[in-house]
C-alpha positions as CSV (number, residue, x, y, z in Angstrom):
1,M,-15.6,8.2,14.3
2,R,-18.3,8.0,12.2
3,K,-19.4,4.3,12.1
4,Y,-19.0,3.1,8.4
5,N,-22.2,2.1,6.7
6,P,-21.7,0.0,3.5
7,G,-25.1,0.6,2.4
8,R,-24.8,4.0,2.3
9,W,-24.5,5.4,-1.4
10,F,-24.9,9.0,-2.6
11,S,-26.6,11.1,-5.1
12,L,-24.7,12.4,-8.2
13,K,-24.8,16.0,-9.5
14,M,-26.2,16.1,-12.9
15,K,-24.2,18.8,-14.0
16,W,-21.3,16.7,-14.5
17,H,-20.8,14.3,-17.2
18,E,-19.5,11.2,-15.4
19,K,-17.6,8.6,-16.7
20,H,-16.7,6.2,-13.8
21,E,-14.9,3.6,-15.9
22,G,-14.5,1.8,-19.6
23,F,-11.0,2.4,-19.9
24,K,-9.0,0.1,-22.1
25,G,-6.4,-2.0,-19.7
26,Q,-8.6,-0.7,-16.6
27,R,-8.5,-2.8,-13.5
28,I,-11.4,-2.5,-10.8
29,V,-12.3,-4.5,-7.9
30,V,-15.2,-3.8,-5.6
31,V,-15.8,-5.9,-2.3
32,P,-19.3,-7.0,-2.2
33,R,-20.9,-4.4,0.6
34,P,-22.7,-7.4,2.5
35,I,-19.6,-9.3,2.4
36,L,-17.5,-6.3,3.7
37,A,-20.0,-5.5,6.5
38,T,-19.3,-8.9,7.8
39,A,-15.3,-8.8,7.6
40,L,-15.1,-5.5,9.0
41,Q,-16.5,-7.3,12.5
42,D,-12.9,-9.1,12.6
43,P,-10.4,-7.5,15.0
44,L,-7.6,-7.9,11.8
45,L,-9.8,-5.8,9.5
46,R,-11.2,-3.0,12.3
47,N,-7.9,-0.8,11.8
48,L,-7.8,-0.6,8.0
49,A,-9.0,-2.3,5.0
50,P,-9.6,-1.3,1.4
51,T,-13.1,-1.6,0.1
52,D,-12.5,-0.8,-3.4
53,A,-9.3,-0.8,-5.8
54,G,-8.0,-0.3,-9.3
55,Y,-5.9,1.1,-12.2
56,Y,-7.0,3.3,-14.8
57,P,-4.6,4.0,-17.8
58,K,-4.6,7.4,-19.8
59,A,-8.2,7.4,-18.1
60,K,-9.7,10.2,-20.9
61,G,-12.9,11.4,-19.8
62,H,-12.6,10.1,-16.4
63,T,-15.0,12.4,-14.0
64,I,-16.8,11.5,-10.9
65,A,-19.4,13.5,-8.9
66,R,-20.4,12.7,-5.1
67,E,-22.5,15.5,-3.8
68,Q,-22.7,13.7,-0.1
69,G,-19.2,12.2,-0.6
70,A,-18.1,8.8,-0.4
71,P,-18.5,6.3,2.8
72,E,-14.8,5.7,2.5
73,T,-11.7,7.5,2.5
74,I,-10.6,7.9,-1.3
75,F,-6.7,7.6,-2.5
76,I,-5.9,8.2,-6.2
77,H,-2.3,8.1,-6.9
78,C,-1.6,9.8,-10.1
79,A,1.3,7.9,-12.1
80,E,1.1,9.8,-15.3
81,G,-0.8,12.8,-17.0
82,S,-3.0,15.1,-14.6
83,G,-6.1,15.4,-13.1
84,W,-8.0,17.8,-10.8
85,C,-10.3,18.0,-7.9
86,E,-12.5,20.5,-6.9
87,I,-13.7,20.3,-2.8
88,A,-15.7,22.9,-1.3
89,G,-15.6,25.4,-4.0
90,R,-11.7,25.0,-4.7
91,R,-9.9,23.8,-7.2
92,H,-6.8,21.5,-6.9
93,E,-4.5,20.1,-9.4
94,V,-3.2,16.8,-9.3
95,T,-0.3,16.3,-11.3
96,R,2.3,13.2,-11.9
97,N,3.7,11.4,-8.5
98,Q,1.0,13.3,-6.6
99,L,-1.6,11.5,-4.1
100,L,-5.0,12.8,-4.1
101,V,-6.8,11.9,-0.8
102,V,-10.9,12.7,-0.5
103,T,-11.7,12.1,3.2
104,A,-14.5,10.0,3.8
105,C,-18.2,12.2,3.6
106,T,-16.6,15.0,1.8
107,P,-18.4,16.1,-1.3
108,H,-16.2,16.4,-4.1
109,V,-15.8,16.3,-8.2
110,Y,-12.5,14.9,-9.6
111,G,-11.4,14.1,-13.2
112,A,-8.7,13.5,-15.6
113,A,-7.2,16.8,-17.6
114,K,-8.6,17.2,-21.2
115,K,-5.3,17.0,-22.8
116,T,-3.1,14.9,-20.4
117,P,-5.3,12.4,-19.2
118,W,-4.0,10.8,-15.7
119,T,-3.2,7.3,-15.3
120,I,-4.0,6.5,-11.7
121,H,-3.7,3.8,-9.1
122,W,-6.3,3.8,-6.7
123,F,-8.2,2.6,-3.4
124,H,-10.9,3.1,-0.7
125,A,-10.3,2.3,2.7
126,V,-12.0,2.3,6.3
127,G,-10.9,1.7,9.7
128,T,-10.1,3.2,12.5
129,N,-6.4,4.2,11.6
130,V,-7.4,6.1,8.5
131,P,-7.5,9.3,10.2
132,L,-4.2,8.6,11.7
133,Y,-2.5,7.8,8.4
134,L,-3.9,11.1,7.1
135,A,-2.8,13.3,10.0
136,R,0.6,12.0,9.2
137,L,0.4,12.8,5.5
138,G,-0.8,16.2,6.2
139,V,-4.0,15.8,4.6
140,T,-7.0,17.6,4.8
141,K,-10.0,18.9,3.0
142,E,-8.0,22.4,2.2
143,K,-5.2,20.4,1.4
144,P,-5.8,17.1,-0.3
145,V,-2.8,16.7,-2.1
146,V,0.7,15.8,-1.4
147,S,3.5,14.8,-3.6
148,L,5.1,11.5,-3.1
149,G,7.9,11.2,-6.1
150,G,8.4,8.2,-8.4
151,D,9.0,5.1,-7.5
152,V,8.3,1.5,-9.5
153,Y,8.0,-0.4,-6.0
154,L,5.2,1.9,-5.1
155,F,3.5,0.7,-8.5
156,S,3.8,-2.4,-7.6
157,L,2.7,-2.1,-3.8
158,F,-0.9,-0.6,-5.6
159,E,-0.8,-3.9,-7.8
160,E,-0.4,-6.1,-4.8
161,V,-3.6,-4.5,-3.3
162,V,-5.5,-5.0,-6.3
163,E,-4.2,-8.6,-6.9
164,A,-5.2,-9.5,-3.4
165,L,-8.8,-8.4,-4.0
166,E,-9.0,-10.2,-7.4
167,H,-8.1,-13.4,-5.7
168,G,-11.7,-13.3,-3.8
169,F,-13.4,-12.0,-0.7
170,T,-12.6,-15.0,1.9
171,L,-12.0,-13.5,5.3
172,T,-8.0,-14.7,4.7
173,Q,-7.9,-13.2,1.5
174,L,-9.4,-9.6,2.9
175,I,-7.0,-10.2,6.0
176,Y,-4.1,-10.4,3.2
177,A,-5.2,-7.5,1.4
178,A,-5.6,-5.3,4.2
179,H,-2.1,-6.3,5.6
180,S,-1.0,-5.5,1.8
181,L,-2.2,-2.1,2.1
182,A,-0.8,-1.2,5.3
183,H,2.7,-1.9,3.5
184,L,1.7,0.4,1.0
185,M,0.6,3.2,3.5
186,G,4.0,3.0,5.1
187,W,5.7,3.1,2.1
188,I,3.7,6.2,0.9
189,L,4.5,7.8,4.4
190,R,8.2,7.0,3.9
191,H,8.2,8.6,0.2
192,K,6.0,11.7,1.3
193,D,8.6,12.2,4.3
194,E,12.0,11.7,1.6
195,H,10.2,13.9,-1.3
196,G,8.7,16.6,0.9
197,Y,12.5,18.5,1.2
198,G,12.3,18.5,-2.8
199,A,15.1,16.5,-4.0
200,P,14.2,13.5,-6.3
201,N,17.2,11.3,-5.3
202,V,17.2,12.0,-1.4
203,R,16.9,8.2,-0.3
204,E,19.6,7.3,-2.9
205,Q,21.9,9.6,-1.2
206,I,21.0,8.8,2.3
207,D,21.1,4.8,1.3
208,R,24.8,5.3,0.0
209,S,26.0,7.1,3.1
210,V,24.3,4.5,5.3
211,E,25.9,2.0,3.4
212,F,29.2,3.7,4.3
213,M,28.4,3.7,7.5
214,K,27.9,-0.1,7.9
215,G,31.6,-0.5,6.4
216,H,33.1,1.9,8.7
217,V,31.5,1.5,12.0
218,S,34.7,0.9,13.4
219,E,36.0,4.4,12.5
220,P,35.4,8.0,14.1
221,L,33.3,9.2,11.4
222,Q,32.3,12.9,11.4
223,V,28.9,14.6,9.9
224,A,31.2,16.4,7.5
225,T,33.0,13.8,6.1
226,L,29.5,11.7,5.4
227,A,28.1,14.8,4.1
228,A,31.1,15.4,1.6
229,L,30.6,11.8,0.5
230,V,26.9,12.6,-1.2
231,N,28.0,16.1,-2.1
232,L,25.8,18.0,0.3
233,S,26.5,20.7,3.4
234,R,26.7,19.6,6.7
235,S,23.4,21.1,7.7
236,H,21.3,19.9,4.7
237,Y,22.8,16.4,4.7
238,T,21.6,16.1,9.0
239,T,18.1,17.8,7.7
240,L,17.9,15.4,5.0
241,F,19.2,12.2,7.1
242,R,16.9,13.0,9.9
243,R,13.7,13.0,7.3
244,V,14.6,9.7,6.1
245,T,16.0,7.9,8.7
246,G,14.4,9.5,12.1
247,Y,18.2,9.7,13.5
248,A,20.6,12.6,13.7
249,P,23.7,11.0,11.5
250,L,25.6,10.0,14.5
251,S,22.8,8.6,16.4
252,Y,22.4,6.3,13.8
253,L,25.8,5.4,13.2
254,N,25.5,4.7,17.2
255,H,22.8,2.3,16.3
256,L,24.5,0.5,13.9
257,R,27.4,-0.1,16.0
258,M,25.1,-1.4,18.8
259,Q,23.4,-3.4,16.4
260,R,27.0,-5.1,15.8
261,A,27.6,-5.2,19.2
262,V,24.5,-7.6,20.0
263,Q,25.9,-9.8,17.1
264,L,29.4,-9.9,18.9
265,L,27.8,-10.5,22.3
266,N,25.4,-13.0,21.1
267,G,27.6,-15.0,18.8
268,S,31.5,-14.7,19.6
269,D,33.6,-15.1,22.6
270,L,35.6,-11.8,22.3
271,P,36.5,-9.8,25.3
272,I,34.1,-6.7,25.8
273,K,37.3,-4.3,25.8
274,Q,38.0,-6.2,22.0
275,I,34.3,-5.6,21.2
276,S,34.5,-2.1,22.3
277,D,37.7,-1.4,20.3
278,Q,36.3,-3.1,17.0
279,L,33.3,-0.7,17.3
280,G,35.5,2.6,17.2
281,F,35.2,3.5,21.2
282,S,38.3,5.2,22.7
283,E,37.5,3.3,25.8
284,Q,35.4,0.3,27.4
285,F,33.6,2.4,29.7
286,Y,32.1,4.8,27.0
287,F,31.1,1.5,24.9
288,S,29.6,0.0,27.9
289,R,27.4,3.1,28.5
290,A,26.2,3.8,25.3
291,F,25.0,-0.1,25.3
292,S,23.4,0.6,28.6
293,K,21.4,3.2,27.2
294,M,20.0,1.8,24.3
295,H,19.3,-1.9,26.1
296,N,18.8,-0.9,29.8
297,H,21.4,-3.3,31.0
298,S,25.0,-4.0,30.3
299,P,27.2,-5.6,27.7
300,T,28.4,-8.5,30.3
301,E,24.5,-8.9,31.4
302,H,23.3,-9.0,27.9
303,R,26.2,-11.8,27.0
304,R,25.0,-13.3,30.3
305,R,21.3,-13.5,29.0
306,Y,21.2,-13.9,25.3
307,S,24.7,-15.5,24.2
308,A,24.8,-18.7,22.8
309,K,26.3,-20.3,25.9
310,A,23.1,-19.0,27.6
311,F,21.2,-21.6,25.7
312,P,23.2,-25.0,25.6
313,G,21.9,-26.5,22.6
314,K,19.8,-24.3,21.1
315,R,20.2,-21.0,19.1
316,P,20.0,-17.5,21.1
317,A,17.1,-15.3,20.2
318,G,16.8,-14.4,16.7
């Protein structure tokens, strides 16, 4: 990995009429590079840290050209309007609810569309985890734009990063900003996966399905039934469910049952056979086998280790 050099700046192609800032209502924060260089020596900032962040509403005329690229990776989320980017002689359009990512040290030019100038949240980031995030996003120099879908909470997370940096550059504040950025990156990855299938209400559909599962853990649910509840075919539902949760539907149902089993084993005196019945298992043997597969010990052993009786005068873990 190329070592980050906060003092390394770049020349600009003069053929572009640049407008970096000056937009009504804008917000912009730049961490002073001497402070940043010192802060990045802290282990809690080595993996991921924001170096700059901001918000440009209806950024008419916004254009930036960097002949040698930027030392950091640039993330630009288009909330409204549209813009564009040129990398390696290729032009990429950026529209509402899309994320433009320009990797570090990549020559580029980007800007707002003339007729519908973009409103953008943006940040620059460094750290050993940045390439890992890019890999999960599927971002490359050839494919720098990904679709995320709209979400007010996503906007609030961008705001949180900006606000964290606006409050100052103490080490503690920079660590807080870095953790806010990590939360934002996790949300971006989630939205990318959910939006990738092309349905804007995917998460809402799956959330409804999950809530139904939670209320019916004792019932022998079938995938076809769950799919019908959200008006999807069985195969389509299974694909979307796996994209959002990382589980097949019935595997997730089993996950919920095992969570409930832990609660009952830890906090009640119910016989294991009764717990098995409450969770919809036809026989205690199948319940014990499923529980042991997930926890590497039997329900009886779990109760011995973790129930309230195992901690007299104390609450069990959690």
